[in-house]
MARDRENTOR-887808 format. One line per field, with one value per residue (C-alpha): x, y, z; residue number from 1. Coordinates in nm, 3 decimals. Last residue first. Layout:
<atoms>
x (X ...) .
y (Y ...) .
z (Z ...) .
n (NUM ...) .
</atoms>
This chain:
<atoms>
x (7.756 7.473 7.332 7.339 6.992 6.913 6.668 6.494 6.467 6.321 6.065 5.966 5.921 5.717 5.491 5.452 5.352 5.102 4.949 4.917 4.739 4.502 4.417 4.358 4.119 3.930 3.887 3.776 3.502 3.236 3.328 3.125 2.803 3.014 3.159 2.855 2.922 3.279 3.143 2.933 3.233 3.419 3.735 3.824 3.553 3.701 4.029 3.839 3.637 3.954 4.129 3.837 3.829 4.207 4.212 3.926 4.071 4.412 4.253 4.069 4.392 4.587 4.329 4.340 4.718 4.688 4.450 4.258 4.039 3.819 3.612 3.563 3.770 3.557 3.273 3.433 3.399 3.025 2.987 3.092 2.858 2.569 2.631 2.620 2.283 2.118 2.393 2.637 2.981 3.253 3.447 3.384 3.537 3.822 3.928 3.922 4.119 4.366 4.427 4.550 4.357 4.481 4.276 3.958 4.054 4.147 3.812 3.627 3.817 3.751 3.375 3.221 2.912 2.695 2.784 2.592 2.679 3.047 3.038 2.915 3.193 3.452 3.318 3.348 3.709 3.785 3.841 4.025 3.865 4.080 4.026 4.386 4.507 4.287 4.454 4.799 4.734 4.634 4.948 5.168 4.997 5.036 5.403 5.465 5.302 5.106 4.781 4.555 4.278 3.948 3.964 3.632 3.805 3.988 3.657 3.586 3.552 3.333 3.458 3.495 3.788 3.978 3.997 4.145 4.398 4.448 4.475 4.689 4.948 4.951 5.008 5.288 5.446 5.427 5.710 5.952 5.916 6.023 6.256 6.081 5.937 5.826 5.632 5.466 5.369 5.240 5.002 4.872 4.822 4.630 4.392 4.337 4.247 3.997 4.070 3.788 3.950 4.272 4.096 4.229 4.579 4.633 4.529 4.749 5.049 4.977 4.976 5.292 5.459 5.387 5.505 5.828 5.889 5.861 6.152 5.938 5.826 5.467 5.098 5.086 5.200 4.991 4.685 4.763 4.750 4.416 4.271 4.394 4.234 3.905 3.902 3.555 3.419 3.541 3.394 3.055 3.066 3.161 2.866 2.644 2.771 2.702 2.351 2.279 2.391 2.148 1.867 1.923 1.914 1.596 1.428 1.485 1.329 1.161 1.250 1.494 1.781 1.716 1.707 2.016 2.196 2.096 2.226 2.546 2.603 2.572 2.825 3.063 3.120 3.419 3.487 3.157 3.200 3.072 3.428 3.537 3.255 3.329 3.705 3.652 3.424 3.675 3.960 3.753 3.683 4.052 4.157 3.895 4.009 4.372 4.280 4.068 4.352 4.573 4.840 5.186 5.370 5.218 4.900 4.883 4.731 4.507 4.539 4.231 4.179 3.821 3.721 3.455 3.337 2.975 2.969 3.111 2.846 2.571 2.662 2.854 2.822 2.443 2.250 2.277 2.023 1.906 1.717 1.981 2.278 2.058 1.884 2.218 2.356 2.027 2.047 2.418 2.436 2.100 2.212 2.543 2.368 2.133 2.426 2.620 2.309 2.303 1.973 1.647 1.445 1.655 1.404 1.111 1.287 1.382 1.087 1.011 1.361 1.270 0.973 1.173 1.435 1.159 1.023 1.366 1.398 1.059 1.143 1.456 1.681 1.962 2.296 2.464 2.577 2.223 2.093 2.317 2.224 1.851 1.877 2.028 1.764 1.488 1.600 1.663 1.309 1.267 1.014 1.050 1.218 1.012 0.958 1.263 1.488 1.349 1.405 1.762 1.839 1.704 1.357 1.287 0.912 0.817 0.472 0.321 0.063 -0.286 -0.300 -0.519 -0.415 -0.049 -0.088 -0.223 0.072 0.316 0.095 0.042 0.418 0.445 0.607 0.900 1.035 0.904 0.742 0.388 0.138 -0.175 -0.385 -0.747 -1.021 -1.388 -1.696 -1.808 -1.802 -1.467 -1.259 -1.393 -1.414 -1.055 -0.936 -1.128 -0.955 -0.616 -0.689 -0.818 -0.520 -0.278 -0.433 -0.577 -0.536 -0.163 -0.238 -0.136 0.209 0.335 0.019 0.092 -0.131 -0.447 -0.571 -0.929 -1.093 -1.465 -1.765 -1.897 -1.870 -2.242 -2.279 -1.996 -2.192 -2.515 -2.339 -2.192 -2.537 -2.682 -2.401 -2.482 -2.863 -2.858 -2.787 -3.119 -3.323 -3.236 -3.576 -3.525 -3.212 -3.405 -3.678 -3.422 -3.258 -3.603 -3.644 -3.980 -3.969 -4.013 -3.743 -3.504 -3.559 -3.495 -3.157 -3.053 -3.141 -2.956 -2.653 -2.625 -2.698 -2.426 -2.184 -2.238 -2.211 -1.880 -1.758 -1.842 -1.669 -1.345 -1.197 -0.856 -0.867 -0.708 -1.001 -1.252 -1.349 -1.344 -1.637 -1.531 -1.494 -1.288 -1.568 -1.646 -1.289 -1.240 -1.545 -1.428 -1.083 -1.222 -1.442 -1.143 -0.973 -0.680 -0.618 -0.307 -0.167 -0.388 -0.394 -0.702 -0.758 -1.107 -1.221 -1.560 -1.698 -1.445 -1.284 -1.080 -1.058 -1.128 -0.875 -0.584 -0.330 -0.406 -0.449 -0.123 0.057 -0.094 0.046 0.392 0.397 0.268 0.539 0.805 1.126 1.090 1.091 1.187 0.945 0.609 0.296 0.078 -0.221 -0.586 -0.813 -1.121 -1.083 -1.177 -0.858 -0.829 -0.690 -0.466 -0.344 -0.254 -0.060 0.144 0.220 0.329 0.561 0.709 0.774 0.914 1.163 1.121) .
y (1.467 1.693 1.904 2.278 2.438 2.606 2.337 2.331 2.708 2.699 2.432 2.632 2.946 2.760 2.615 2.957 3.112 2.831 2.876 3.251 3.183 2.945 3.210 3.472 3.240 3.154 3.526 3.582 3.317 3.561 3.767 3.544 3.751 4.069 3.945 4.060 4.418 4.392 4.242 4.552 4.781 4.593 4.379 4.356 4.105 3.865 3.849 3.779 3.503 3.335 3.378 3.217 2.915 2.863 2.886 2.638 2.386 2.393 2.354 2.042 1.886 1.989 1.827 1.507 1.483 1.554 1.262 1.342 1.564 1.870 2.040 2.418 2.498 2.258 2.508 2.732 2.474 2.407 2.771 2.890 2.662 2.747 3.119 3.076 2.895 3.142 3.047 3.246 3.095 3.235 3.424 3.147 2.874 3.089 3.185 2.825 2.701 2.988 2.886 2.539 2.214 1.896 1.979 1.951 1.599 1.487 1.611 1.432 1.107 1.120 1.147 1.485 1.366 1.570 1.336 1.462 1.821 1.726 1.546 1.865 2.053 1.806 1.840 2.219 2.191 1.985 1.610 1.309 1.185 1.051 0.678 0.594 0.793 0.575 0.257 0.416 0.485 0.121 0.004 0.217 0.075 -0.281 -0.212 -0.052 -0.330 -0.182 -0.147 0.144 0.089 0.274 0.297 0.461 0.801 0.700 0.705 0.478 0.133 -0.071 -0.412 -0.521 -0.280 -0.477 -0.805 -0.750 -0.463 -0.424 -0.799 -0.860 -0.606 -0.763 -1.109 -0.967 -0.825 -1.155 -1.347 -1.052 -0.966 -1.314 -1.199 -1.417 -1.114 -0.975 -1.294 -1.300 -0.931 -0.957 -1.231 -0.999 -0.710 -0.930 -1.052 -0.695 -0.580 -0.863 -1.182 -1.351 -1.317 -1.448 -1.774 -2.076 -1.966 -1.747 -2.023 -2.275 -2.043 -1.990 -2.363 -2.418 -2.133 -2.298 -2.641 -2.493 -2.293 -2.600 -2.558 -2.607 -2.326 -2.447 -2.402 -2.039 -2.089 -2.405 -2.220 -1.929 -2.166 -2.305 -1.953 -1.893 -2.217 -2.109 -1.791 -1.848 -1.969 -1.656 -1.444 -1.613 -1.525 -1.166 -1.142 -1.283 -1.009 -0.737 -0.870 -0.878 -0.515 -0.409 -0.619 -0.464 -0.112 -0.176 -0.347 -0.061 -0.255 -0.072 0.027 0.295 0.197 -0.178 -0.155 0.066 -0.221 -0.459 -0.217 -0.168 -0.544 -0.546 -0.265 -0.460 -0.414 -0.623 -0.959 -1.047 -1.406 -1.374 -1.418 -1.128 -0.904 -0.973 -0.934 -0.590 -0.484 -0.605 -0.419 -0.102 -0.132 -0.182 0.115 0.337 0.218 0.297 0.644 0.712 0.597 0.850 0.778 0.934 0.618 0.418 0.225 0.101 0.321 0.205 0.358 0.263 0.064 -0.044 -0.383 -0.247 0.106 -0.002 -0.221 0.061 0.300 0.046 0.006 -0.279 -0.496 -0.508 -0.613 -0.256 -0.137 -0.419 -0.208 -0.070 -0.300 -0.610 -0.524 -0.483 -0.817 -0.992 -0.863 -0.912 -1.293 -1.349 -1.127 -1.313 -1.651 -1.533 -1.413 -1.740 -1.940 -1.776 -1.601 -1.782 -1.580 -1.289 -1.021 -1.224 -1.283 -0.917 -0.777 -1.110 -1.107 -0.775 -0.931 -1.233 -1.000 -0.804 -1.132 -1.214 -0.867 -0.899 -1.251 -1.139 -1.446 -1.308 -1.475 -1.338 -1.690 -1.811 -1.534 -1.669 -2.039 -1.966 -1.731 -2.004 -2.259 -2.000 -1.900 -2.260 -2.351 -2.603 -2.392 -2.305 -1.971 -1.774 -2.013 -2.216 -1.912 -1.847 -2.210 -2.207 -1.880 -2.021 -1.926 -1.737 -1.761 -1.758 -1.889 -1.722 -1.862 -1.814 -1.445 -1.195 -1.207 -1.234 -0.936 -0.691 -0.527 -0.600 -0.412 -0.120 -0.090 -0.024 -0.239 -0.084 -0.399 -0.750 -0.781 -0.917 -1.109 -1.138 -1.452 -1.433 -1.690 -1.604 -1.735 -1.377 -1.355 -1.487 -1.473 -1.152 -0.974 -1.064 -0.938 -0.614 -0.557 -0.615 -0.361 -0.104 -0.162 -0.095 0.240 0.344 0.720 0.687 0.497 0.133 0.054 -0.177 -0.391 -0.457 -0.768 -0.886 -1.226 -1.320 -1.664 -1.598 -1.763 -1.412 -1.067 -1.002 -0.801 -0.583 -0.489 -0.433 -0.188 -0.005 0.009 0.158 0.413 0.529 0.531 0.764 1.071 1.018 1.095 1.037 0.895 0.650 0.520 0.434 0.271 0.068 -0.048 -0.134 -0.364 -0.337 -0.698 -0.597 -0.332 -0.580 -0.822 -0.547 -0.467 -0.831 -0.870 -0.551 -0.658 -0.991 -0.846 -0.584 -0.851 -1.055 -0.742 -0.650 -1.004 -0.961 -0.621 -0.752 -0.908 -1.053 -1.413 -1.696 -1.693 -1.765 -2.112 -1.967 -1.737 -1.372 -1.094 -0.797 -0.544 -0.681 -0.672 -0.331 -0.185 -0.309 -0.158 0.177 0.197 0.119 0.423 0.539 0.262 0.359 0.007 -0.224 -0.473 -0.693 -1.049 -1.187 -1.550 -1.712 -2.059 -2.131 -2.473 -2.412 -2.726 -2.563 -2.290 -2.536 -2.477 -2.116 -2.006 -2.174 -2.012 -1.676 -1.721 -1.796 -1.480 -1.270 -1.401 -1.366 -1.280 -0.917 -0.766 -1.013 -1.272 -1.317 -1.521 -1.434 -1.637 -1.581 -1.872 -2.068 -2.439 -2.709 -2.708 -2.646 -2.291 -2.331 -2.683 -2.560 -2.270 -2.504 -2.734 -2.439 -2.324 -2.674 -2.701 -2.349 -2.429 -2.288) .
z (3.468 3.576 3.294 3.351 3.338 3.006 2.892 3.230 3.224 2.873 2.973 3.281 3.071 2.809 3.079 3.240 2.906 2.842 3.187 3.124 2.797 2.978 3.237 2.964 2.777 3.096 3.173 2.807 2.801 2.927 2.621 2.389 2.382 2.341 2.013 1.817 1.926 1.797 1.477 1.419 1.477 1.205 1.162 1.533 1.611 1.353 1.549 1.869 1.702 1.569 1.907 2.089 1.854 1.859 2.240 2.284 2.038 2.213 2.556 2.443 2.315 2.626 2.856 2.653 2.700 3.073 3.141 3.462 3.251 3.308 3.037 3.067 2.757 2.553 2.600 2.334 2.058 2.077 2.184 1.836 1.643 1.881 1.831 1.450 1.470 1.227 0.981 0.769 0.830 0.601 0.869 1.125 0.907 0.777 1.131 1.261 0.959 1.000 1.364 1.267 1.230 1.403 1.713 1.509 1.396 1.748 1.878 1.600 1.658 2.032 2.016 2.098 2.287 2.047 1.756 1.448 1.538 1.575 1.238 1.071 1.248 1.119 0.766 0.791 0.904 0.596 0.593 0.728 1.045 1.326 1.386 1.298 1.595 1.813 1.686 1.712 2.079 2.125 1.944 2.170 2.478 2.352 2.275 2.617 2.821 3.111 2.919 3.013 3.264 3.211 2.833 2.741 2.739 2.420 2.236 1.940 2.097 1.863 1.980 1.616 1.570 1.840 1.650 1.301 1.299 1.673 1.742 1.433 1.553 1.900 1.747 1.530 1.851 2.042 1.876 1.842 2.209 2.326 2.603 2.864 3.044 2.708 2.641 2.982 2.993 2.636 2.756 3.030 2.788 2.544 2.813 2.937 2.584 2.569 2.379 2.186 1.839 1.992 2.086 1.898 1.794 2.098 2.340 2.155 2.173 2.543 2.619 2.412 2.599 2.936 2.821 2.678 2.994 3.219 3.462 3.772 4.003 4.006 3.932 3.823 3.463 3.420 3.551 3.319 3.023 3.141 3.158 2.803 2.692 2.853 2.645 2.501 2.835 3.012 2.733 2.775 3.147 3.061 2.820 3.093 3.325 3.067 3.000 3.375 3.402 3.130 3.276 3.621 3.476 3.278 3.575 3.818 4.106 4.396 4.751 4.642 4.872 4.840 4.459 4.475 4.650 4.368 4.102 4.306 4.311 3.931 3.896 4.119 4.492 4.598 4.762 4.932 5.049 5.406 5.528 5.308 5.430 5.798 5.748 5.594 5.878 6.139 5.963 5.955 6.328 6.409 6.197 6.366 6.710 6.633 6.508 6.819 7.044 6.870 6.611 6.640 6.746 6.466 6.397 6.037 5.775 5.494 5.148 4.956 4.638 4.595 4.735 4.968 4.882 4.818 5.128 5.342 5.213 5.283 5.649 5.811 6.124 6.108 6.420 6.553 6.296 6.067 5.814 5.577 5.647 5.689 5.363 5.184 5.309 5.229 4.867 4.798 4.816 4.644 4.356 4.331 4.326 4.052 3.840 3.883 3.788 3.445 3.391 3.313 3.563 3.689 3.589 3.725 4.056 4.095 4.292 4.461 4.606 4.764 4.943 5.063 5.209 5.382 5.519 5.659 5.811 5.977 6.094 6.277 6.287 6.072 6.149 5.832 5.742 5.811 5.585 5.307 5.331 5.357 5.058 4.842 4.938 4.892 4.541 4.431 4.539 4.823 5.013 5.381 5.342 5.596 5.889 5.786 5.835 6.180 6.282 6.152 6.333 6.658 6.775 7.098 7.161 7.528 7.617 7.922 8.164 8.307 8.230 8.415 8.781 8.688 8.449 8.707 8.882 8.599 8.355 8.586 8.637 8.264 7.994 7.808 7.642 7.703 7.363 7.356 7.150 7.367 7.343 7.458 7.528 7.519 7.704 7.771 8.152 8.277 7.962 7.811 8.146 8.234 7.895 7.947 8.280 8.118 7.846 8.096 8.330 8.045 7.959 7.622 7.584 7.511 7.189 7.152 7.018 7.295 7.272 6.905 6.890 7.068 6.944 7.035 7.020 7.041 7.212 7.277 7.132 7.060 7.381 7.255 6.946 7.140 7.369 7.070 6.911 7.233 7.256 6.901 6.943 7.246 7.039 6.856 7.169 7.536 7.615 7.335 7.515 7.829 7.628 7.433 7.758 7.894 7.599 7.431 7.310 6.948 6.978 7.134 6.849 6.596 6.759 6.763 6.397 6.311 6.519 6.337 5.996 6.054 6.176 5.860 5.643 5.811 5.749 5.379 5.358 5.500 5.811 5.725 5.606 5.809 6.054 5.778 5.907 6.260 6.182 6.176 6.436 6.320 6.376 6.723 6.853 6.691 6.869 7.207 7.144 7.030 7.341 7.560 7.416 7.204 6.951 6.751 6.716 6.921 6.636 6.665 6.542 6.607 6.580 6.621 6.702 6.976 7.024 6.712 6.497 6.159 6.235 6.279 5.997 5.908 6.270 6.376 6.082 6.179 6.531 6.390 6.176 6.464 6.696 6.428 6.611 6.506 6.853 7.122 7.250 7.418 7.356 7.657 7.775 7.863 7.950 7.845 7.913 7.663 7.458 7.084 7.076 7.382 7.304 6.956 7.107 7.328 7.033 6.821 7.097 7.124 6.750 6.726 6.999 7.349) .
n (594 593 592 591 590 589 588 587 586 585 584 583 582 581 580 579 578 577 576 575 574 573 572 571 570 569 568 567 566 565 564 563 562 561 560 559 558 557 556 555 554 553 552 551 550 549 548 547 546 545 544 543 542 541 540 539 538 537 536 535 534 533 532 531 530 529 528 527 526 525 524 523 522 521 520 519 518 517 516 515 514 513 512 511 510 509 508 507 506 505 504 503 502 501 500 499 498 497 496 495 494 493 492 491 490 489 488 487 486 485 484 483 482 481 480 479 478 477 476 475 474 473 472 471 470 469 468 467 466 465 464 463 462 461 460 459 458 457 456 455 454 453 452 451 450 449 448 447 446 445 444 443 442 441 440 439 438 437 436 435 434 433 432 431 430 429 428 427 426 425 424 423 422 421 420 419 418 417 416 415 414 413 412 411 410 409 408 407 406 405 404 403 402 401 400 399 398 397 396 395 394 393 392 391 390 389 388 387 386 385 384 383 382 381 380 379 378 377 376 375 374 373 372 371 370 369 368 367 366 365 364 363 362 361 360 359 358 357 356 355 354 353 352 351 350 349 348 347 346 345 344 343 342 341 340 339 338 337 336 335 334 333 332 331 330 329 328 327 326 325 324 323 322 321 320 319 318 317 316 315 314 313 312 311 310 309 308 307 306 305 304 303 302 301 300 299 298 297 296 295 294 293 292 291 290 289 288 287 286 285 284 283 282 281 280 279 278 277 276 275 274 273 272 271 270 269 268 267 266 265 264 263 262 261 260 259 258 257 256 255 254 253 252 251 250 249 248 247 246 245 244 243 242 241 240 239 238 237 236 235 234 233 232 231 230 229 228 227 226 225 224 223 222 221 220 219 218 217 216 215 214 213 212 211 210 209 208 207 206 205 204 203 202 201 200 199 198 197 196 195 194 193 192 191 190 189 188 187 186 185 184 183 182 181 180 179 178 177 176 175 174 173 172 171 170 169 168 167 166 165 164 163 162 161 160 159 158 157 156 155 154 153 152 151 150 149 148 147 146 145 144 143 142 141 140 139 138 137 136 135 134 133 132 131 130 129 128 127 126 125 124 123 122 121 120 119 118 117 116 115 114 113 112 111 110 109 108 107 106 105 104 103 102 101 100 99 98 97 96 95 94 93 92 91 90 89 88 87 86 85 84 83 82 81 80 79 78 77 76 75 74 73 72 71 70 69 68 67 66 65 64 63 62 61 60 59 58 57 56 55 54 53 52 51 50 49 48 47 46 45 44 43 42 41 40 39 38 37 36 35 34 33 32 31 30 29 28 27 26 25 24 23 22 21 20 19 18 17 16 15 14 13 12 11 10 9 8 7 6 5 4 3 2 1) .
</atoms>
């Protein structure tokens, strides 16, 4: 049944003249509780019954507990949309107290019987009075499948019959069809007048949760529909997480908000959707990164072929959804879902970087237009293409990124116009690039492909090297604990005598810290071989200077013992150097092929 028809059936139930028990059933997470609460909110003032009680059976272990919960959650229909609270408890307490006092005045035989049993009889008497006061009430029983093992199906169904037939009540049970007992099926036809099946479409589920016309809800509705999410619990979880970041994203570029609202439901489906999700979080995070994918061959097993097929399906799913690759911003949103709370500082930082990129794209719009002309045809329009690029360089070189410059150099070199672009590259590195504040060669993730741009970049970093004494370099190293590139290059330019003279003249209570600052460079790993050699060179010079000093006096030999843990590393590096020299000599001596 559609949402509209189910709502109509429920309204007939709560407003009609006849007392009855019904079942509202549907799959887990389809939103039965959510829909019922909507009906209560919209129609409570016109309930046929004076009172209302909503009870979750979750964890209830006895019939006594169930009766007590029905009474304790009883409120007047006008307050049916509000969970029972302290005020409703006070109302019920006044009600039961007044009833109890009236019985005392009348000398009730029940009270006399209980009095004979002493104080212990008061509790059961109060419980009896409570249940007596459950009358003229609309009752909703939820979470039947999660009740405690001590509360049996037949007891619940028997109580429902009693409430309808003898207590002027009507009962709706919200029910999943899964894992129901034989007892339930034996008795339910005698208890319930009819069943209402709730199986909403994706569009109906989405409208139940994202019904507002806000930009956030409109965008989310579009995305969750693409993902085919009709589980109300998942949709409400998505809405909850959106609430965590909405304030942070307020006022951001629309592109950023759209990306956040694209990633968020995808991540929540992956984490909480179980079998309904076609991908997991790890696959989402890795999506778009370079990976070597194998095609089935004669040596592949059925398992290999199946794994390749599944990966291809996952990739297609993400691409069709519109998720191209996992960016740093996407990862921040995914981590929000993983952690369950918003890291506002991280999200703000990533948002700032994306907005900077968006501004950059606007600043180099002429360059983008030039590339559009280049890519638009195979016509003989070199002059038009070059004119577009010359204009882009003239207007926007100061906004070019390193990648922009490298791509333009690719074009000019490909057309044999090296001499025209080289002055532009020189001007970029002398006037533009220094403003970007890049001082560490390790910050360059992707090196330029054009040889002249690459050479100019290396020259830029070489020009950053400090000019000064060894002592000045060490002072700079202490001021920059991250060992910036120019300091490292400067230290590497010094010879062994500079290291020896520095340590021989150093008289400082932090002597060991000075020495270890250089020695620990030997344990640094690099993918870049040139950087690895620079760090190794500093380490070897430092260790050799200390070792030479240790041999000057017996006292210094004792002092050297605290640095001897570095000796195995030193010996390994020396052996590597010897092997490298040997291989180079053998290569030099090898006969040259003609």
